[in-house]
All heavy atoms as an XYZ file, in Angstrom:
685
protein
N     -27.798   -104.481     68.529
C     -29.023   -103.796     68.149
C     -29.152   -103.706     66.633
O     -30.235   -103.876     66.098
C     -29.066   -102.406     68.767
C     -30.261   -101.612     68.321
S     -30.286    -99.989     69.069
C     -31.546    -99.228     68.129
N     -28.048   -103.431     65.971
C     -28.108   -103.247     64.518
C     -28.660   -104.458     63.797
O     -29.269   -104.328     62.739
C     -26.725   -102.881     63.976
C     -26.295   -101.503     64.403
O     -27.124   -100.664     64.726
N     -25.011   -101.265     64.450
N     -28.456   -105.643     64.362
C     -28.983   -106.854     63.747
C     -30.509   -106.855     63.741
O     -31.129   -107.478     62.889
C     -28.481   -108.095     64.489
C     -26.980   -108.259     64.389
O     -26.368   -107.678     63.472
O     -26.416   -108.979     65.221
N     -31.105   -106.166     64.683
C     -32.554   -106.176     64.853
C     -33.245   -104.915     64.317
O     -34.445   -104.925     64.079
C     -32.904   -106.309     66.340
C     -32.387   -107.574     66.961
C     -31.193   -107.582     67.666
C     -33.095   -108.762     66.831
C     -30.717   -108.747     68.244
C     -32.625   -109.931     67.403
C     -31.436   -109.918     68.110
O     -30.970   -111.075     68.677
N     -32.502   -103.850     64.140
C     -33.082   -102.552     63.801
C     -33.936   -102.582     62.545
O     -35.066   -102.085     62.542
C     -31.970   -101.492     63.645
O     -31.210   -101.447     64.843
C     -32.545   -100.129     63.378
N     -33.429   -103.147     61.492
C     -34.151   -103.153     60.220
C     -35.475   -103.911     60.342
O     -36.523   -103.422     59.899
C     -33.289   -103.777     59.124
C     -33.920   -103.705     57.753
C     -33.009   -104.257     56.661
O     -31.790   -104.339     56.866
O     -33.551   -104.610     55.602
N     -35.440   -105.079     60.950
C     -36.657   -105.888     61.092
C     -37.679   -105.197     62.002
O     -38.875   -105.176     61.697
C     -36.321   -107.272     61.640
C     -37.515   -108.181     61.747
C     -38.206   -108.448     60.418
O     -37.530   -108.502     59.378
O     -39.438   -108.594     60.424
N     -37.217   -104.610     63.101
C     -38.131   -103.914     64.009
C     -38.750   -102.682     63.339
O     -39.934   -102.397     63.525
C     -37.403   -103.520     65.294
C     -37.009   -104.679     66.207
C     -36.050   -104.200     67.287
C     -38.240   -105.332     66.822
N     -37.954   -101.993     62.549
C     -38.465   -100.823     61.826
C     -39.533   -101.249     60.827
O     -40.585   -100.604     60.719
C     -37.317   -100.081     61.118
O     -36.344    -99.677     62.095
C     -37.819    -98.855     60.382
N     -39.309   -102.346     60.127
C     -40.312   -102.859     59.190
C     -41.598   -103.241     59.915
O     -42.696   -102.970     59.427
C     -39.768   -104.082     58.438
C     -38.748   -103.745     57.389
C     -38.242   -105.016     56.720
C     -37.126   -104.730     55.743
N     -36.606   -105.962     55.127
N     -41.463   -103.863     61.077
C     -42.641   -104.248     61.852
C     -43.441   -103.019     62.288
O     -44.666   -103.017     62.234
C     -42.241   -105.067     63.075
C     -41.754   -106.441     62.742
C     -41.293   -107.198     63.972
O     -41.513   -106.795     65.107
N     -40.624   -108.324     63.732
N     -42.722   -101.983     62.710
C     -43.405   -100.762     63.134
C     -44.086   -100.084     61.958
O     -45.224    -99.620     62.088
C     -42.425    -99.810     63.823
C     -43.009    -98.500     64.330
C     -44.240    -98.727     65.212
C     -41.955    -97.702     65.081
N     -43.430   -100.034     60.818
C     -44.045    -99.424     59.636
C     -45.289   -100.204     59.190
O     -46.274    -99.594     58.746
C     -43.035    -99.338     58.492
C     -41.967    -98.263     58.653
C     -40.882    -98.441     57.601
C     -42.568    -96.876     58.589
N     -45.264   -101.519     59.337
C     -46.439   -102.322     58.997
C     -47.584   -102.055     59.968
O     -48.751   -102.025     59.576
C     -46.077   -103.800     59.009
N     -47.256   -101.812     61.210
C     -48.267   -101.544     62.246
C     -48.788   -100.109     62.139
O     -49.943    -99.849     62.477
C     -47.636   -101.781     63.622
C     -48.567   -101.773     64.760
C     -49.302   -103.081     64.835
C     -50.069   -103.175     66.132
N     -50.890   -104.351     66.184
N     -47.927    -99.191     61.688
C     -48.292    -97.778     61.651
C     -47.780    -97.124     60.365
O     -46.706    -96.529     60.341
C     -47.717    -97.056     62.870
C     -48.228    -95.650     63.009
O     -48.660    -95.032     62.053
N     -48.189    -95.125     64.225
N     -48.553    -97.181     59.286
C     -48.112    -96.593     58.024
C     -48.073    -95.056     58.045
O     -47.554    -94.448     57.117
C     -49.129    -97.102     57.001
C     -50.275    -97.612     57.786
C     -49.802    -97.918     59.154
N     -48.580    -94.440     59.102
C     -48.527    -92.978     59.208
C     -47.121    -92.482     59.526
O     -46.829    -91.296     59.363
C     -49.505    -92.491     60.283
N     -46.252    -93.369     59.970
C     -44.880    -92.979     60.284
C     -44.006    -93.052     59.045
O     -44.171    -93.944     58.210
C     -44.287    -93.925     61.341
C     -44.852    -93.862     62.742
C     -44.266    -94.976     63.596
C     -44.576    -92.516     63.380
N     -43.060    -92.131     58.948
C     -42.041    -92.227     57.900
C     -41.025    -93.275     58.344
O     -40.969    -93.655     59.521
C     -41.346    -90.881     57.705
O     -40.583    -90.552     58.856
N     -40.215    -93.733     57.416
C     -39.187    -94.709     57.774
C     -38.223    -94.120     58.799
O     -37.799    -94.805     59.727
C     -38.430    -95.169     56.529
C     -37.504    -96.325     56.820
C     -36.914    -96.947     55.569
O     -37.470    -96.747     54.480
O     -35.893    -97.637     55.708
N     -37.903    -92.849     58.642
C     -36.997    -92.172     59.578
C     -37.590    -92.125     60.980
O     -36.911    -92.391     61.969
C     -36.706    -90.754     59.076
C     -35.738    -89.985     59.939
C     -35.466    -88.590     59.390
O     -35.249    -88.459     58.176
O     -35.484    -87.648     60.194
N     -38.873    -91.782     61.093
C     -39.538    -91.718     62.396
C     -39.657    -93.109     63.016
O     -39.501    -93.270     64.223
C     -40.933    -91.101     62.279
C     -40.936    -89.603     62.240
C     -40.669    -89.076     63.622
C     -40.978    -87.601     63.637
N     -40.562    -86.964     64.864
N     -39.955    -94.105     62.197
C     -40.067    -95.470     62.709
C     -38.722    -95.932     63.276
O     -38.668    -96.524     64.358
C     -40.546    -96.412     61.616
N     -37.653    -95.650     62.562
C     -36.318    -95.990     63.045
C     -36.028    -95.259     64.356
O     -35.493    -95.838     65.299
C     -35.260    -95.654     61.992
C     -33.809    -95.863     62.403
C     -33.546    -97.321     62.775
C     -32.875    -95.409     61.286
N     -36.392    -93.980     64.428
C     -36.185    -93.205     65.656
C     -36.918    -93.862     66.826
O     -36.353    -94.011     67.914
C     -36.673    -91.756     65.465
C     -36.459    -90.927     66.693
C     -35.324    -90.247     67.035
C     -37.389    -90.706     67.752
N     -35.502    -89.616     68.237
C     -36.761    -89.886     68.706
C     -38.688    -91.123     67.989
C     -37.390    -89.468     69.874
C     -39.319    -90.711     69.156
C     -38.672    -89.894     70.077
N     -38.160    -94.272     66.609
C     -38.935    -94.914     67.667
C     -38.293    -96.235     68.102
O     -38.219    -96.524     69.302
C     -40.380    -95.154     67.225
C     -41.255    -93.967     67.477
C     -41.801    -93.135     66.552
C     -41.689    -93.472     68.751
N     -42.537    -92.154     67.167
C     -42.485    -92.343     68.522
C     -41.470    -93.878     70.055
C     -43.070    -91.614     69.553
C     -42.061    -93.151     71.094
C     -42.850    -92.029     70.832
N     -37.844    -97.030     67.164
C     -37.203    -98.296     67.511
C     -35.954    -98.036     68.358
O     -35.759    -98.665     69.408
C     -36.850    -99.100     66.236
C     -35.901   -100.244     66.540
C     -38.120    -99.609     65.567
N     -35.129    -97.108     67.932
C     -33.904    -96.793     68.674
C     -34.222    -96.225     70.049
O     -33.558    -96.552     71.039
C     -33.035    -95.840     67.873
C     -32.431    -96.485     66.647
C     -31.673    -95.513     65.756
O     -31.851    -94.278     65.903
O     -30.909    -95.982     64.904
N     -35.236    -95.373     70.136
C     -35.610    -94.771     71.414
C     -36.152    -95.824     72.374
O     -35.769    -95.872     73.546
C     -36.654    -93.668     71.184
C     -36.906    -92.772     72.383
S     -37.995    -93.410     73.668
C     -39.463    -93.808     72.769
N     -37.037    -96.686     71.890
C     -37.593    -97.739     72.743
C     -36.499    -98.675     73.241
O     -36.488    -99.075     74.405
C     -38.669    -98.531     71.983
C     -39.979    -97.790     71.735
C     -40.822    -98.549     70.711
C     -40.743    -97.589     73.027
N     -35.582    -99.012     72.357
C     -34.480    -99.909     72.710
C     -33.600    -99.282     73.792
O     -33.331    -99.904     74.822
C     -33.660   -100.216     71.464
C     -32.600   -101.256     71.645
C     -31.461   -101.164     72.393
C     -32.588   -102.558     71.069
N     -30.738   -102.321     72.302
C     -31.414   -103.190     71.502
C     -33.447   -103.237     70.218
C     -31.072   -104.476     71.114
C     -33.103   -104.522     69.828
C     -31.941   -105.126     70.277
N     -33.149    -98.063     73.556
C     -32.234    -97.433     74.511
C     -32.925    -97.130     75.836
O     -32.322    -97.266     76.902
C     -31.607    -96.167     73.921
O     -32.583    -95.191     73.691
N     -34.198    -96.754     75.796
C     -34.942    -96.500     77.023
C     -35.072    -97.784     77.839
O     -34.896    -97.773     79.063
C     -36.325    -95.931     76.701
C     -37.084    -95.550     77.944
O     -36.571    -94.691     78.702
O     -38.170    -96.104     78.170
N     -35.363    -98.888     77.176
C     -35.472   -100.167     77.872
C     -34.142   -100.543     78.516
O     -34.096   -100.902     79.704
C     -35.906   -101.276     76.912
C     -35.819   -102.640     77.526
C     -36.736   -103.043     78.468
C     -34.796   -103.504     77.180
C     -36.646   -104.301     79.054
C     -34.702   -104.758     77.755
C     -35.624   -105.156     78.695
N     -33.059   -100.465     77.750
C     -31.761   -100.871     78.291
C     -31.336    -99.992     79.465
O     -30.837   -100.499     80.467
C     -30.688   -100.853     77.206
C     -30.794   -102.041     76.276
C     -29.609   -102.167     75.342
O     -28.966   -101.151     75.027
O     -29.342   -103.312     74.920
N     -31.553    -98.688     79.364
C     -31.134    -97.814     80.464
C     -32.015    -98.010     81.699
O     -31.521    -98.036     82.817
C     -31.119    -96.352     80.025
O     -32.414    -95.899     79.716
N     -33.308    -98.178     81.505
C     -34.204    -98.414     82.641
C     -33.898    -99.743     83.318
O     -33.910    -99.856     84.545
C     -35.665    -98.405     82.186
O     -36.016    -97.151     81.686
N     -33.626   -100.749     82.528
C     -33.310   -102.080     83.044
C     -32.023   -102.028     83.860
O     -31.934   -102.601     84.946
C     -33.178   -103.032     81.861
C     -33.464   -104.474     82.185
C     -34.760   -104.925     82.419
C     -32.430   -105.401     82.234
C     -35.016   -106.258     82.700
C     -32.679   -106.734     82.510
C     -33.974   -107.155     82.742
O     -34.224   -108.471     83.020
N     -31.035   -101.304     83.340
C     -29.753   -101.185     84.040
C     -29.908   -100.376     85.333
O     -29.352   -100.746     86.375
C     -28.717   -100.536     83.133
N     -30.672    -99.284     85.286
C     -30.881    -98.469     86.481
C     -31.584    -99.250     87.580
O     -31.380    -98.996     88.761
C     -31.695    -97.221     86.140
C     -30.921    -96.171     85.399
C     -31.802    -94.988     85.081
C     -31.104    -94.009     84.185
N     -31.981    -92.901     83.785
N     -32.413   -100.190     87.187
C     -33.122   -101.013     88.166
C     -32.210   -102.076     88.768
O     -32.601   -102.768     89.707
C     -34.338   -101.667     87.520
N     -31.013   -102.209     88.223
C     -30.037   -103.137     88.767
C     -30.114   -104.547     88.220
O     -29.482   -105.455     88.752
N     -30.872   -104.729     87.152
C     -30.977   -106.064     86.565
C     -29.755   -106.360     85.706
O     -29.206   -105.468     85.064
C     -32.236   -106.180     85.698
C     -33.518   -106.022     86.464
C     -34.366   -104.966     86.197
C     -33.875   -106.935     87.450
C     -35.562   -104.819     86.901
C     -35.057   -106.798     88.148
C     -35.898   -105.734     87.873
O     -37.067   -105.594     88.572
N     -29.339   -107.613     85.642
C     -28.206   -107.965     84.779
C     -28.615   -107.886     83.309
O     -29.782   -108.101     82.970
C     -27.887   -109.413     85.173
C     -29.166   -109.940     85.728
C     -29.865   -108.773     86.373
N     -27.652   -107.583     82.461
C     -27.912   -107.499     81.026
C     -28.243   -108.876     80.484
O     -27.522   -109.836     80.705
C     -26.696   -106.915     80.300
C     -26.927   -106.716     78.831
C     -27.840   -105.774     78.383
C     -26.240   -107.480     77.895
C     -28.067   -105.592     77.030
C     -26.457   -107.296     76.539
C     -27.370   -106.350     76.118
O     -27.594   -106.175     74.768
N     -29.364   -108.992     79.774
C     -29.813   -110.298     79.288
C     -29.659   -110.447     77.777
O     -30.138   -111.413     77.203
C     -31.260   -110.520     79.698
C     -31.368   -110.629     81.221
C     -32.738   -110.889     81.703
N     -33.228   -112.178     81.233
C     -34.408   -112.659     81.564
N     -35.198   -111.984     82.367
N     -34.819   -113.815     81.090
N     -29.008   -109.491     77.147
C     -28.693   -109.627     75.732
C     -29.631   -108.879     74.802
O     -30.699   -108.411     75.185
N     -29.192   -108.789     73.560
C     -29.919   -108.029     72.543
C     -31.270   -108.669     72.216
O     -32.247   -107.961     71.953
C     -29.072   -107.903     71.285
N     -31.340   -109.984     72.227
C     -32.613   -110.653     71.912
C     -33.692   -110.277     72.925
O     -34.848   -110.070     72.573
C     -32.431   -112.177     71.877
C     -33.711   -112.930     71.521
C     -34.237   -112.585     70.127
O     -33.487   -112.635     69.161
N     -35.500   -112.230     70.028
N     -33.318   -110.160     74.176
C     -34.266   -109.773     75.227
C     -34.786   -108.355     74.986
O     -35.989   -108.096     75.094
C     -33.589   -109.881     76.598
C     -34.527   -109.814     77.765
C     -35.365   -110.879     78.067
C     -34.568   -108.689     78.583
C     -36.224   -110.834     79.153
C     -35.423   -108.628     79.667
C     -36.253   -109.697     79.953
O     -37.107   -109.632     81.025
N     -33.885   -107.436     74.635
C     -34.283   -106.066     74.331
C     -35.159   -106.020     73.079
O     -36.158   -105.297     73.037
C     -33.053   -105.178     74.160
N     -34.802   -106.798     72.070
C     -35.592   -106.845     70.834
C     -36.997   -107.362     71.116
O     -37.978   -106.841     70.563
C     -34.903   -107.720     69.796
N     -37.110   -108.353     71.978
C     -38.434   -108.879     72.336
C     -39.283   -107.812     73.021
O     -40.484   -107.697     72.777
C     -38.300   -110.102     73.244
C     -37.761   -111.317     72.518
O     -37.784   -111.346     71.259
O     -37.303   -112.243     73.214
N     -38.648   -106.999     73.875
C     -39.366   -105.906     74.530
C     -39.863   -104.893     73.499
O     -41.025   -104.463     73.546
C     -38.460   -105.209     75.554
C     -39.064   -103.942     76.085
C     -40.020   -103.974     77.089
C     -38.705   -102.704     75.564
C     -40.596   -102.810     77.567
C     -39.286   -101.539     76.033
C     -40.223   -101.593     77.030
O     -40.797   -100.437     77.490
N     -38.998   -104.511     72.566
C     -39.384   -103.534     71.545
C     -40.517   -104.099     70.685
O     -41.481   -103.391     70.374
C     -38.175   -103.094     70.694
C     -38.607   -102.195     69.548
C     -37.142   -102.387     71.564
N     -40.448   -105.361     70.324
C     -41.529   -106.000     69.556
C     -42.848   -105.917     70.314
O     -43.896   -105.636     69.729
C     -41.197   -107.466     69.278
C     -40.160   -107.677     68.226
C     -39.888   -109.170     68.057
C     -38.669   -109.395     67.197
N     -38.348   -110.822     67.062
N     -42.791   -106.173     71.606
C     -43.991   -106.106     72.439
C     -44.569   -104.685     72.436
O     -45.785   -104.501     72.315
C     -43.654   -106.533     73.862
C     -44.832   -106.506     74.805
C     -44.431   -106.871     76.226
O     -43.271   -106.724     76.618
N     -45.381   -107.349     76.992
N     -43.715   -103.685     72.542
C     -44.178   -102.301     72.528
C     -44.778   -101.932     71.178
O     -45.777   -101.209     71.108
C     -43.032   -101.350     72.891
C     -42.512   -101.526     74.298
C     -43.614   -101.427     75.337
O     -44.368   -100.468     75.378
N     -43.727   -102.442     76.166
N     -44.180   -102.422     70.108
C     -44.714   -102.170     68.764
C     -46.107   -102.779     68.643
O     -47.033   -102.137     68.137
C     -43.759   -102.713     67.685
C     -42.492   -101.857     67.622
C     -44.445   -102.777     66.322
C     -41.383   -102.443     66.759
N     -46.271   -104.002     69.125
C     -47.577   -104.658     69.050
C     -48.633   -103.915     69.877
O     -49.769   -103.768     69.452
C     -47.481   -106.115     69.510
C     -46.844   -107.013     68.488
C     -47.603   -107.022     67.163
O     -48.835   -107.183     67.171
O     -46.945   -106.853     66.120
N     -48.247   -103.461     71.059
C     -49.209   -102.830     71.952
C     -49.486   -101.368     71.618
O     -50.611   -100.905     71.765
C     -48.730   -102.930     73.404
C     -48.745   -104.341     73.936
C     -48.230   -104.422     75.359
O     -47.737   -103.469     75.930
N     -48.331   -105.609     75.939
N     -48.472   -100.631     71.200
C     -48.604    -99.185     71.056
C     -48.216    -98.640     69.682
O     -48.390    -97.443     69.439
C     -47.737    -98.477     72.105
C     -47.969    -98.953     73.496
N     -49.126    -98.696     74.189
C     -47.200    -99.704     74.318
C     -49.052    -99.253     75.389
N     -47.891    -99.871     75.486
N     -47.694    -99.481     68.817
C     -47.157    -99.033     67.541
C     -48.133    -98.260     66.674
O     -47.760    -97.285     66.023
N     -49.378    -98.655     66.662
C     -50.368    -98.001     65.809
C     -50.644    -96.561     66.234
O     -51.145    -95.770     65.436
C     -51.672    -98.804     65.813
N     -50.310    -96.203     67.461
C     -50.613    -94.867     67.976
C     -49.382    -93.960     68.123
O     -49.527    -92.800     68.503
C     -51.295    -94.997     69.354
C     -52.547    -95.869     69.331
S     -53.833    -95.250     68.250
C     -54.487    -93.952     69.250
N     -48.211    -94.467     67.834
C     -46.998    -93.688     68.087
C     -46.934    -92.385     67.297
O     -46.327    -91.418     67.749
C     -45.748    -94.529     67.808
C     -45.476    -95.648     68.811
C     -44.246    -96.444     68.390
C     -45.312    -95.105     70.212
N     -47.566    -92.336     66.148
C     -47.534    -91.102     65.354
C     -48.294    -89.957     66.038
O     -48.122    -88.797     65.680
C     -48.093    -91.350     63.949
C     -49.554    -91.644     63.926
N     -50.056    -92.874     64.298
C     -50.616    -90.865     63.592
C     -51.382    -92.833     64.186
N     -51.736    -91.633     63.760
N     -49.106    -90.268     67.032
C     -49.879    -89.245     67.738
C     -49.105    -88.580     68.875
O     -49.522    -87.547     69.391
C     -51.166    -89.860     68.303
C     -52.120    -90.457     67.269
C     -53.272    -91.155     67.958
C     -52.609    -89.377     66.319
N     -47.980    -89.157     69.244
C     -47.190    -88.623     70.350
C     -46.297    -87.501     69.849
O     -45.609    -87.635     68.840
C     -46.346    -89.734     71.000
C     -47.268    -90.796     71.571
C     -45.425    -89.159     72.070
C     -46.562    -92.017     72.092
N     -46.318    -86.386     70.558
C     -45.455    -85.262     70.201
C     -44.373    -85.113     71.257
O     -44.598    -85.374     72.438
C     -46.249    -83.947     70.096
O     -46.906    -83.698     71.332
C     -47.276    -84.031     68.982
N     -43.210    -84.684     70.802
C     -42.089    -84.469     71.711
C     -42.149    -83.068     72.263
O     -42.486    -82.122     71.568
C     -40.772    -84.682     70.980
C     -40.595    -86.103     70.544
C     -39.387    -86.381     69.709
N     -38.349    -85.375     69.685
C     -37.279    -85.454     68.930
N     -37.101    -86.468     68.146
N     -36.382    -84.509     68.948
N     -41.807    -82.940     73.533
C     -41.705    -81.612     74.131
C     -40.416    -80.971     73.646
O     -39.403    -81.629     73.461
C     -41.687    -81.712     75.647
C     -42.986    -82.213     76.223
C     -42.922    -82.244     77.720
C     -44.222    -82.755     78.290
N     -44.194    -82.784     79.745
N     -40.465    -79.670     73.443
C     -39.275    -78.970     72.963
C     -38.819    -77.970     74.007
O     -39.634    -77.315     74.658
C     -39.572    -78.261     71.652
C     -39.887    -79.230     70.546
C     -40.020    -78.516     69.210
O     -39.827    -77.315     69.111
N     -40.320    -79.275     68.182
N     -37.507    -77.836     74.133
C     -36.935    -76.878     75.067
C     -37.030    -75.479     74.483
O     -36.826    -75.268     73.300
C     -35.466    -77.184     75.341
C     -35.232    -78.264     76.334
C     -33.765    -78.340     76.662
C     -33.501    -79.361     77.727
N     -32.081    -79.429     78.062
N     -37.312    -74.534     75.359
C     -37.233    -73.140     74.995
C     -35.760    -72.750     75.117
O     -35.196    -72.758     76.199
C     -38.089    -72.285     75.925
C     -38.073    -70.812     75.587
O     -37.284    -70.402     74.708
O     -38.857    -70.066     76.186
N     -35.129    -72.438     73.987
C     -33.685    -72.184     73.998
C     -33.303    -70.978     74.842
O     -32.211    -70.898     75.363
C     -33.183    -72.018     72.569
C     -33.261    -73.308     71.780
C     -32.687    -73.159     70.396
O     -31.877    -72.242     70.173
O     -33.078    -73.957     69.520
N     -34.197    -70.013     74.987
C     -33.885    -68.826     75.760
C     -33.917    -69.079     77.263
O     -33.140    -68.506     77.999
C     -34.865    -67.687     75.422
C     -34.730    -67.245     73.989
O     -33.645    -67.291     73.413
N     -35.841    -66.839     73.386
N     -34.803    -69.931     77.703
C     -34.956    -70.127     79.129
C     -34.615    -71.540     79.580
O     -34.582    -71.802     80.772
C     -36.395    -69.791     79.531
C     -36.732    -68.330     79.241
C     -38.147    -67.995     79.682
O     -38.645    -68.641     80.615
O     -38.734    -67.084     79.094
N     -34.383    -72.463     78.658
C     -34.038    -73.818     79.022
C     -35.207    -74.613     79.583
O     -35.022    -75.647     80.189
N     -36.410    -74.093     79.431
C     -37.593    -74.792     79.938
C     -38.221    -75.642     78.849
O     -38.141    -75.323     77.677
C     -38.616    -73.785     80.447
C     -38.149    -73.005     81.662
C     -39.208    -72.047     82.155
O     -40.377    -72.175     81.772
O     -38.845    -71.163     82.944
N     -38.881    -76.680     79.280
C     -39.605    -77.539     78.349
C     -41.016    -77.021     78.206
O     -41.686    -76.712     79.166
C     -39.604    -78.993     78.847
C     -38.177    -79.516     78.886
C     -40.489    -79.859     77.993
C     -38.056    -80.916     79.419
N     -41.439    -76.896     76.952
C     -42.798    -76.414     76.685
C     -43.633    -77.538     76.158
O     -43.213    -78.426     75.518
C     -42.760    -75.294     75.660
C     -42.173    -74.028     76.216
C     -42.339    -72.927     75.225
C     -41.965    -71.618     75.878
N     -42.222    -70.489     75.065
């Protein structure tokens, strides 16, 4: 993944200048890990880092310009609920 992280982050920043470099990196890492875990849970064989990078590139092209609009849900520390 590290071989692809810098280039994918640059691509996302070019697609969405509203993101900070830190947020863009977070999105790249999140998309990558979500893809790999979902792919594995579905029982598919691992097809390598290039396959995952291609998926992340596709997501950046399709949704990258809007990622800054997505907010994360936060847990309520007192009750453990997501708000």
